[in-house]
C-alpha positions in Angstrom: -62.8 7.9 18.0 -62.4 5.1 15.1 -59.1 6.7 14.1 -57.8 6.8 17.8 -58.6 3.0 18.1 -57.2 2.1 14.7 -53.9 3.8 15.6 -53.8 2.1 19.0 -54.3 -1.2 17.4 -51.5 -0.6 14.8 -49.3 0.4 17.8 -49.9 -2.8 19.7 -49.3 -4.9 16.6 -46.0 -3.1 16.0 -45.0 -3.7 19.6 -45.7 -7.5 19.3 -43.8 -8.2 16.1 -40.0 -8.7 16.3 -37.6 -6.3 14.9 -36.1 -6.6 11.4 -33.0 -4.9 12.4 -29.5 -6.3 10.8 -26.2 -5.8 12.8 -24.6 -4.7 9.5 -20.8 -5.3 9.8 -21.6 -8.8 11.1 -24.5 -9.7 9.1 -24.3 -8.9 5.3 -27.4 -7.7 3.7 -28.6 -10.0 0.8 -28.0 -8.6 -2.6 -29.9 -9.2 -5.7 -28.3 -11.0 -8.6 -28.2 -8.0 -10.8 -26.9 -5.5 -8.2 -24.7 -2.8 -9.7 -22.0 -2.2 -7.4 -18.4 -0.6 -8.2 -17.2 -1.5 -11.7 -14.2 -4.1 -11.6 -11.6 -5.5 -13.9 -11.7 -9.3 -14.7 -8.7 -11.6 -14.4 -8.4 -14.5 -16.8 -7.4 -17.5 -14.6 -6.4 -19.7 -17.5 -3.7 -17.4 -18.7 -3.1 -15.8 -15.4 -3.4 -12.2 -16.6 -5.8 -9.5 -16.8 -8.4 -9.6 -19.6 -8.3 -5.9 -20.6 -6.4 -4.9 -23.9 -6.2 -1.2 -23.3 -8.7 -0.4 -26.1 -9.9 2.8 -24.1 -13.5 2.6 -25.3 -14.6 2.4 -21.6 -12.8 5.5 -20.7 -14.2 7.4 -23.7 -17.6 6.3 -23.2 -17.7 7.2 -19.4 -20.2 10.1 -18.9 -18.4 11.1 -15.7 -14.8 10.7 -17.1 -13.7 9.0 -14.2 -11.8 6.1 -16.0 -8.0 6.7 -16.8 -5.8 3.9 -18.3 -2.7 3.5 -20.3 -1.5 0.7 -22.3 1.6 -0.9 -23.6 2.6 -3.5 -26.0 2.0 -7.0 -24.9 5.3 -9.0 -24.9 3.9 -12.4 -23.4 3.1 -15.4 -25.6 0.2 -16.8 -23.5 -2.6 -15.1 -25.7 -3.0 -13.2 -29.2 -3.2 -9.9 -27.5 -1.5 -6.9 -29.0 -1.7 -4.6 -26.3 -2.2 -5.0 -22.5 -3.5 -2.4 -19.8 -0.4 -0.9 -18.0 -2.2 1.5 -15.5 -6.1 1.5 -15.0 -7.7 4.0 -12.5 -11.4 4.5 -11.7 -12.4 7.2 -9.4 -15.3 5.6 -7.7 -16.2 8.9 -6.0 -17.1 10.4 -9.4 -18.6 7.1 -10.8 -22.4 7.0 -11.1 -22.4 3.2 -11.6 -24.4 3.4 -14.8 -22.7 0.4 -16.2 -21.8 2.2 -19.8 -18.2 1.1 -19.4 -19.4 -2.6 -19.1 -21.8 -2.5 -21.9 -19.4 -1.1 -24.5 -16.4 -3.3 -23.6 -15.8 -5.5 -26.8 -13.6 -7.9 -24.7 -16.0 -8.2 -21.8 -13.1 -7.4 -19.5 -15.0 -5.2 -16.9 -17.8 -6.1 -15.0 -20.2 -4.5 -12.1 -19.1 -6.1 -9.0 -21.2 -6.4 -5.8 -18.8 -4.3 -3.8 -20.7 -1.5 -2.1 -18.6 -0.7 1.0 -17.0 2.6 -0.2 -17.2 4.8 2.9 -14.3 6.8 3.8 -12.9 9.9 5.2 -10.6 10.7 2.5 -11.6 10.9 -1.4 -8.3 9.7 -2.6 -9.1 6.3 -1.2 -12.0 6.3 -3.5 -9.3 6.1 -6.6 -9.0 2.3 -7.2 -5.9 1.2 -9.2 -5.7 -1.9 -11.4 -4.8 -4.3 -8.5 -7.7 -3.1 -6.3 -10.0 -3.6 -9.2 -9.0 -7.0 -10.0 -9.3 -7.9 -6.3 -13.0 -6.7 -6.0 -13.9 -8.6 -9.2 -12.8 -12.1 -7.7 -15.9 -14.4 -7.9 -17.7 -12.1 -10.5 -18.8 -14.1 -13.5 -17.6 -13.1 -16.9 -20.2 -12.5 -19.4 -19.1 -14.1 -22.8 -21.0 -11.8 -25.3 -24.1 -9.9 -24.7 -27.4 -12.0 -24.4 -29.7 -11.8 -27.2 -33.0 -10.0 -26.6 -35.9 -12.6 -26.2 -38.8 -10.6 -27.3 -37.3 -9.2 -30.7 -39.3 -10.6 -33.7 -37.2 -12.3 -36.3 -37.5 -10.7 -39.7 -39.8 -12.6 -41.9 -42.4 -13.4 -39.2 -44.0 -10.0 -39.4 -46.4 -9.3 -41.9 -45.8 -5.9 -43.5 -49.3 -5.6 -44.7 -50.4 -5.4 -41.0 -48.6 -1.9 -40.7 -50.6 1.2 -41.1 
């Protein structure tokens, strides 16, 4: 009897609370600051060109082999780059959104964007080219270097006599 009354009370409570439904296309869900969406390419507004120098490290380190790029010699005089990316493709249908491509990039040229709306009827539409990757990266902050870990002790502060 106690279980039946408890279930009835829970049903009445649920009936009296307002629903938490979002009207998705019209109301965007709040995303966490560290949300890993689709990988994207960053654009340098100061020199008005892409940050990537086509070093190919991201493509070699990708466990899903979904990044393909080609580079060419840099002819511009805006920066000291030797190469610049010519073609850059990411197959977001194969991507596992692990972020390894972002972590290994020595130039911080790519970043995980908050882009998550990838539903489509054709898998070919999930292959993003350089222009699409730059477009979804608009507004994403470039990390200048990797942050230093906060909880790693500095050498000299640890007493080796304490070790076993």
